N, C-alpha and C positions, 0 to 999 in steps of 0.2 A: 608651206615652208618646211624645209628640212632643218631640224634643230638637233644639235649634238649636246647632250648633257654628260659631263664627266662627273661620276659619282652617283651610285645608286643607293645611297643611304636614305635617311628620312626625308630630307629636303629635296634631293634629286628625284625621288619617286613621286612625291607629292606634286612637285612642279611639272613632272611629266604628265600627270593626270590633268592638271589645269591646261597645259598646252595642247594635249590631245583633244580636250573638250572644245578647243578653238580650231580643231581640224588640222593641226600641224602634225607632221610626221616626226616622231621623236626616237632617237637612238640613245640609250643609256649605256655608258661604258663604266665598268666597275672593276677595280684591281683585284678584289677578293673573289673567291669562288662563291657560288650561290649560297647565302646564309641559310636558306630554307633547307638545304641539304647538309651543310657543314656544321651548323650550330654557331652560337656566339663565341667571341674570343673570351677565354676564361679570365675572370677578374677585371674586366674592363666595361662592365655594363652600365654602371651608375644609373639606377632606375630613374625614369623620367617622371616629372610631375606635370601632367598635361592640364592646363587651365583654359580660361575662356578664349584667349587668342588662338591657341592651337585648335580648340574645339570649333571655333568659328570657321577656321580654314577647312577642317574636315567636314563640317556641316554643309559647306558650299558644294561639296562633291558627293554628299549623301553617305559619308563614311563615318560620321560621328558616333552613331549608335553602336555600330559593330566594334569600334575601338573602345568605347566606354564600357561595353559589355565585358571586355577582357581586363578592365581596370578596376582598381579599388579606391573609393573616395576617402579622402583624409580631410576632416573638418577642422583640424587645428594641429598645434604642436604639443607633444607630450615631453615635458622636460624631466630628465633624470638627474637628480642631485647625487653627489658622491655617496651620501648615506642611503640611497635607494628611494628617497621621497620623490613622489610624482606630482607634477603640476601641469594641468591641461590649459592651453591658451588657444581659444577658438579664433579662427581667422576672421570671422565677422560677428557683429554684435548679436544677431539673431541666430547664428550658427546654421544659416541656410546655405552657405557657400562651402565648397570643398575643392581641393586640388586632387588630381587622380593619378595614382601610382600605376605605372605600367613599365615593363621591361623594355629596354631599347630594342633588343633583338626581336621580341614579340611584335612590337609596333613596326619594325622594319619589314618583317615578313608580311604583315597585313598590307602595308603600302606597296610592297613588291607585287603582291597578288592583284591589288587594285590597278596598278599601273599596267601590268601585262595583260589585264583583261580589257584595257581600252584599245579601240581600233587605232592602228598606226603607231603603236609603241613596241619597241623591242629592246631587250636587255642583253648585253654581251659581257659575261663575267670573265674573270681572269685576264682582263685587259688593263694594263697599267700605262698611263700616258707617259711617253718617253720623249716626245718632241712636239712642239707646237710652233709653226712658222706663220706668223701673222701677215707676212708679205705675200704668201701664196695660198693660204688657207689649208695648208697641209698639216695633218696630224699623224703621229705614229704611236701605236700601242704595241710595242714589241715588234712582232713580225707582221702586224696588221697595219695597213696604211689607209688613211682616208684623204682623198684628194679634194681640194676646193670645198671645204666645209664653210658654209656661209655664216652660220650662227653657232657659237660655242658658248655654253654656260658652265662655269665651274661651280659645282655643288659638292666638291670633294674635300670638305672639312678644313680644319684649322691649318693643316699642313698641305694645303692645296697645291697640286702640280700646275694647275692653270694659273693661279695667282703667282707662283714662283716665276713663270714666264713674264707675266705682266710687270712684276717688280723690276725686270731688267730693261724695261722700256723707258724712254725719257718722259718725265712728267708724272710718273706714278710713284707715290710715296707709300712707305710701309713702316710700321713699328710694332714691336711686340714687347710685352711686359710680363715676366714670369713672377709669380709669387714664390717666396722661398718655402713653399709648402708642397707636399705631394699627397696623393690619395691612394689608398689601398682598400680593396674590397674584401669583406668578410661576410659571414652569413649566420643567421639564427634559424635552425630548421624547425619544422612543425614539432609540437610536443604533444604526444598522445593523440595525434591526428588533428590537432587544432592549433590556432595561433598561440605562440608563447607570450605575446603581448597584445595590447589593444590594436586591432588592425585599422581602426578608424582615425589614426593619428600618424603624423610624421614624428618619429621619435628622435630626440636630440639629447646628447650627453655633452653639455658645454663645460669645458675645462680650462678656461682662461685663454691660453695661446693655442689651444687645440680643441678638437671636438670629434665626435662620432655621430652619424645619423643612421637611421634605419627606416626603410620603406617596405610595406607589405607586398607579398606576391600571391597570386591566385592559388598556388600550391600550399599556402599557409606558412610559408617561410618568410623571412625578412632578409632583404639585401642590405647589409651594413657597409658604410663607407667611412673610413678614417680620414680626417684632414689634419695632418700633423706637419710640423716643420721637418724638413728632410733629415736633419740631424737626429731628431727624436725617433724617426722610423729606423734609421741605421743603427741607433744605439741598442736596440733589442735584437740581439743576434744569436741567442740560445733559447731553447724551449723553456728553460727555467726562468730566464728574464722575462719572456713574453707572458708566461702564466702569472708570475709575481706582479708584473705591472698592471695587467688587466684585473687581477683580483683586488688590487688596491684602488685603482682609479675608476674601474667600470664593474664593480662587484656584481650588480644585478645582471648585466649582460654576460659577464664571464661564466656565470652558472648556466647560461643557455647556449654556449658555444662549444660543443664537443670537438669540433674540428678547428679550433682556434689556431693552434700551432701550425698545422698543415697549411691552412689558408694564408696565415701571416707570412710564412716562409716561402710559399709557392706562388702566390699571386704577385703580379708585377706592381711597381710603383708608377702611378700616372702623374702627369705634370699639369699645373694650373696656369693658364696663360690668357692674357687679353691681347687681341690683335686688332690693329687699325690699318686700313688700306684706303687710299684715295688717288684717283677715282676708282670706281668699281667696274668700269667698262672702258674698252678701247675699240674704236672703229677704224679700219684701214680700207684701202681700195678692195682688198680681197675678202675681208671677213669682219664680223662683229664679235667681240669677246666680252662676256659679262660674268660677274660673280654674285652668288647668293649664299645665305646662311653663314656658317662658320668660315667659309672661304673668304667672305667679305668682312666679317666682324665677329670673330670668336670672342666669347665672354666666359667668365668663370661661372660655376653652376649654382651660386648661392642665392639666387632669386628664383630658381626653378624656371628660368625664361629662355634657356638656350634653344630648345626645340620649338617652344612656343613662338619665339622671335623669328626663327627660321621659317616656320609655317606661315607666319604673318608676312614674311618676305614674298611668298608665293601669291598671297592675296593682293599685295601691293603691286607686284609686277603684272599680275593679271589686270588690275585696274589701269596701270600705265599702258598696257597693250590696247585696252579699250580707248583710252585717250588718243593714242598714237595711230589708231587704225591698223594694228598689227604690224606696224613698222618697227622692227626690233631695234635699230640704232636709236631712233627717237624714244622708244619706250624705255630702253636702258638708261638713256640720258635723264628722263623723267624720274626713274627709279632712284637716282642719286639723292633726291630730296629726303629719302628715308634715313640717310646717314645721321641727321640731327637726332632722330629717335634712337638709333642704335648706339650712338655715343652716350646718350643718357642712361640707357639700361646697362651698358658696360660699367659705368661708374656706380650705379645703384647696386649692381651685383657685388662689387667690391665692398661697398659700404655695408651690405647685408651680411657679409662674412664676419665683419667685426661684431655686428649685432648678435649673430647666432652663436658665436663662440664665447663672447665676453659678457653680453648684456642680458640675454633672455632669462637668466636665472636670478637677476637682481630684483630687489623689492621696488626700487625706483622705476625700473623698466616695466614691471608688472602694474604698478600704479598708473604709469603713463598709458598703458594699453587699456586699462579699465576706464580712464578718462576719455580716451579716444572712442571707445565703444559707447560711452554715455553720450558723447557729442553726436555720434551717428544716430542715436535714438531720438534725441531732442531737437536737433537742427536739421531741417529739411535740406536734402542735397549734400550734406556733409558726408564724405567718404574718405577713409584712410588711404594712405599711399599704397599699402599692400593690397587693399581691395581694388583700387583703380588699376594697378599693374596686373593683378592676377585674375580679376573677375569682371573686367571690361575690355573693350578694344579701343579705349581712348589712347591716342598716340602717346608714347612715353614722354616726349617733351611737354605735351600738354598736361600730363599727369603732374609733372614737377611744378609747372606754373600754377595749376589749380591748388595743389597742396600748400604752396606758399601763400596763396590768397586766403585759403581757409584758415591757416594759422594766424594770419594777420587779423581776420575777422574774429576768430576765437579770442585772441589776445585783447582786441579792442572791446569785445563783449565782456570779458572777465574784468577788464579795467573799469568799465562803466558800472558793472555790478558792485565791485568793491567800493567805488566812489559813492554809489547810492546807499550801500550799507553804512558807510562812514557818516553820511549826512543824517541818516535815520538815527544812528547812535548818538550823534552830537545833539540832535533835537531832543531826544529822550533825556540825555544828560542835562540839557539846559532846563527842561521841565522839572526834572527831579530836584535840581539845585534850588528851585524857587519854592518848594514845599515847606510849609511851616514858617515862612518869613512873614513878618508883620511890619506895617509901616511905622515909623517912629512917631 
């Protein structure tokens, strides 16, 4: 089968590998020039945190070890208080699990190399989709025309051109919700040839309504990302204001950022959006069109699941093709069942933003984490929501149901323990009150 994938980013390249393994001929069309030659867009990388769902997808193609060799494991969060105090929060009770920091551009290059090494895969750069006619199967990429494309899959990101066409068709619904926040990328360079901070942690500066995070890079630098309300970003418009603000609110980071002003003023402001689309596929007499990754279900980055979720899409679509005997219309219809899970992770990602910026530094939150890790150690099978999302391939909707059950069990167990302790105390009290009494 001839398959056209629009978008040669992370998900498009990985999906091409899965489809080529099934002996389909795949052509990837990408609007950008080859990133292996041009380099990444400045200030728009947002380092990725690859965890088990993404690793599982890579493992199925034998790509996991090569990718992980270029990544840096982070076993927990390092919280930076305004006074410079540090608090480490491990992701798992035994500290055996870690998420893996890798640059988006680095991973994209690896996946492009993997895709183009597969038989039957070709990539055409500098091709922006300008027209899609579902009635005839005709595609236009500027001056390049593709007649009678039978299967087209949009893997072209949150602002997908393929989805834009589907949105115009009857029966296709779409919604988008923007946070009133933007993101801006900064950096902390290596210091004396080494990391300026602990490279084994995801660093967070929670500041109430805003925060900054930093992830390590193999060159011993850190990629930092501000997540601030748009008005806060716009309010700092002079070098003096920028330096003064960071010196007051991020004093330890400020000392490590020699190019702070240049990066703040020069790097663009990104937007944070959640997008929902339904259905993800349309089949006409001429062609079948489907969506995967951010084109189908863009989410905010606060659970570190954007790329992981997109990679898991490839695994699930591959599974659907197995069930459908490589019948793409039927497989893409089956693939719609995944929407239940992507809706859940979209909501959890928004909830985790509030946790990261507001709660992670509080004593109550830290006490809750300690209790959660204690339950993991003493209760067989008990696993936190974060562990199940990041370190398993349990479907997201099942994670939510399991965590709700665990909390009910834990609450019932705590209630029973308190009742037992109360009965023991009452018995002891009754025994003590009888001491020294004599019959009249």
